[in-house]
C-alpha positions as CSV (number, residue, x, y, z in Angstrom):
1,Y,-2.3,6.2,17.2
2,G,-5.1,8.7,17.3
3,D,-8.8,9.5,16.6
4,V,-10.5,10.1,13.3
5,E,-13.7,12.1,13.5
6,V,-15.9,11.6,10.4
7,L,-17.9,14.6,9.2
8,G,-19.9,13.0,6.3
9,T,-17.4,11.6,3.9
10,E,-15.6,9.0,1.9
11,F,-12.1,8.1,3.3
12,N,-9.6,5.3,3.8
13,V,-7.7,4.4,7.0
14,K,-4.6,2.2,7.0
15,A,-3.5,1.2,10.5
16,Y,-1.2,-1.8,10.7
17,D,1.2,-2.6,13.5
18,E,4.7,-1.4,12.8
19,E,3.5,0.9,10.1
20,A,2.5,4.6,10.0
21,F,-1.1,5.4,10.5
22,V,-2.5,6.9,7.3
23,T,-5.9,8.5,6.6
24,T,-6.7,9.5,3.0
25,L,-9.8,11.6,2.2
26,E,-11.7,11.4,-1.1
27,K,-14.8,13.4,-0.3
28,G,-16.2,15.4,2.6
29,S,-14.2,16.2,5.7
30,V,-12.4,14.4,8.6
31,V,-10.6,15.6,11.6
32,F,-7.6,13.6,12.8
33,T,-6.3,14.0,16.3
34,S,-3.1,12.2,17.3
35,N,-2.7,10.7,20.7
36,Q,-0.5,13.7,21.6
37,G,-3.4,16.1,20.8
38,K,-2.1,17.3,17.4
39,K,-5.2,18.0,15.2
40,V,-5.6,18.3,11.5
41,T,-8.7,18.7,9.3
42,L,-8.3,17.0,6.0
43,Q,-9.7,18.4,2.7
44,P,-10.7,16.2,-0.2
45,G,-7.6,14.9,-2.0
46,S,-5.4,15.0,1.0
47,Q,-3.8,12.5,3.4
48,V,-2.4,12.6,6.9
49,V,0.4,10.3,8.0
50,F,1.2,9.8,11.7
51,D,4.5,8.0,12.3
52,S,6.8,8.1,15.3
53,N,5.0,11.1,16.8
54,N,5.4,13.0,13.5
55,L,2.2,14.3,11.7
56,T,2.4,15.2,8.0
57,T,-0.2,16.1,5.4
58,A,0.1,16.0,1.7
59,R,-2.1,16.2,-1.5
60,V,-2.4,12.8,-3.0
61,E,-4.0,10.9,-5.9
62,T,-6.6,9.3,-3.6
63,E,-7.6,6.5,-6.0
64,I,-4.2,4.9,-5.3
65,F,-5.2,4.5,-1.7
66,T,-8.9,3.7,-2.0
67,S,-9.1,1.6,-5.2
68,W,-8.9,-1.7,-3.2
69,K,-12.6,-1.3,-2.4
70,D,-13.3,-1.5,-6.1
71,G,-11.2,-4.6,-6.5
72,K,-8.1,-2.8,-7.9
73,L,-4.6,-2.1,-6.7
74,I,-3.0,0.9,-8.3
75,F,0.8,1.6,-8.3
76,R,2.4,4.8,-9.3
77,N,6.2,4.8,-9.3
78,E,6.1,2.5,-6.3
79,P,9.1,0.5,-5.0
80,L,8.7,-3.3,-5.3
81,Q,9.1,-3.6,-1.5
82,N,5.9,-1.6,-1.0
83,I,4.1,-3.5,-3.8
84,I,5.1,-6.8,-2.1
85,T,3.5,-5.6,1.2
86,R,0.2,-4.8,-0.6
87,L,0.2,-8.1,-2.5
88,E,0.8,-10.1,0.6
89,R,-2.3,-8.6,2.2
90,W,-4.4,-8.9,-1.1
91,Y,-3.5,-12.5,-1.8
92,N,-2.9,-13.8,1.7
93,V,0.7,-15.0,1.1
94,D,4.1,-14.3,2.4
95,V,6.8,-13.0,0.1
96,E,10.6,-13.2,0.6
97,L,12.8,-10.9,-1.5
98,K,16.1,-12.8,-1.8
99,D,18.0,-9.9,-3.4
100,N,18.0,-6.5,-1.7
101,K,18.5,-4.6,-5.0
102,L,15.0,-5.7,-6.0
103,K,13.4,-3.7,-3.2
104,D,13.9,-0.3,-4.8
105,L,12.8,-1.2,-8.4
106,K,9.8,1.1,-9.3
107,F,6.6,0.0,-10.9
108,N,3.5,1.6,-12.4
109,G,0.3,-0.3,-13.1
110,T,-3.1,-1.4,-12.0
111,I,-4.0,-4.9,-10.9
112,E,-7.7,-5.8,-11.4
113,M,-9.0,-9.3,-11.1
114,E,-5.6,-10.9,-12.0
115,T,-4.6,-14.0,-10.2
116,F,-1.5,-14.0,-8.1
117,S,0.4,-16.0,-10.7
118,E,-0.7,-13.5,-13.4
119,V,0.7,-10.7,-11.3
120,L,4.0,-12.5,-10.9
121,E,4.3,-13.0,-14.6
122,L,3.6,-9.3,-15.2
123,I,6.5,-8.5,-12.9
124,K,8.7,-11.1,-14.5
125,V,8.0,-9.7,-18.0
126,T,9.2,-6.2,-17.0
127,T,12.0,-7.2,-14.6
128,A,14.6,-10.0,-14.6
129,I,13.3,-12.1,-11.7
130,E,12.9,-15.7,-10.8
131,Y,10.3,-16.9,-8.3
132,S,9.1,-20.1,-6.6
133,F,6.0,-20.6,-4.5
134,D,5.6,-23.2,-1.7
135,R,1.9,-24.1,-1.6
136,N,2.2,-25.6,1.8
137,T,3.8,-22.6,3.6
138,R,2.3,-20.1,1.1
139,I,5.7,-18.4,0.9
140,L,6.8,-16.9,-2.4
141,S,10.5,-16.4,-2.9
142,I,11.7,-13.8,-5.5
143,S,15.3,-13.4,-6.6
144,S,17.1,-11.7,-9.4
145,G,16.9,-13.5,-12.7
146,K,19.7,-14.6,-14.8
């Protein structure tokens, strides 16, 4: 991916296989250098995304990306597919979306100290879904409700 040089700061790095490398800066300064030598200095409230040799920066609401350290997950107009990825990591489960049209449903909210089943019920209240959880495999299946 690249190097992140810390210059006295508060920041978040997201680096998972098969996903873009993302650095989000809350305070201070960091310099990101890609493996091709492209370099960018981040200012507070900004984010760099390095994906498939493309480097982009943007202003972001940093709390969305750093709130996990305070025990919260924040979603702002986020597709269910992205939420599922974050929930899988947060609760150590695997989720299968059985209906592709569910992937693009957008959600807003904050999860703080809720159990996994409470989060599922919150989603179910706002969206017509059905779900089942296999405790042995830890796989949750979500499909469109009736």
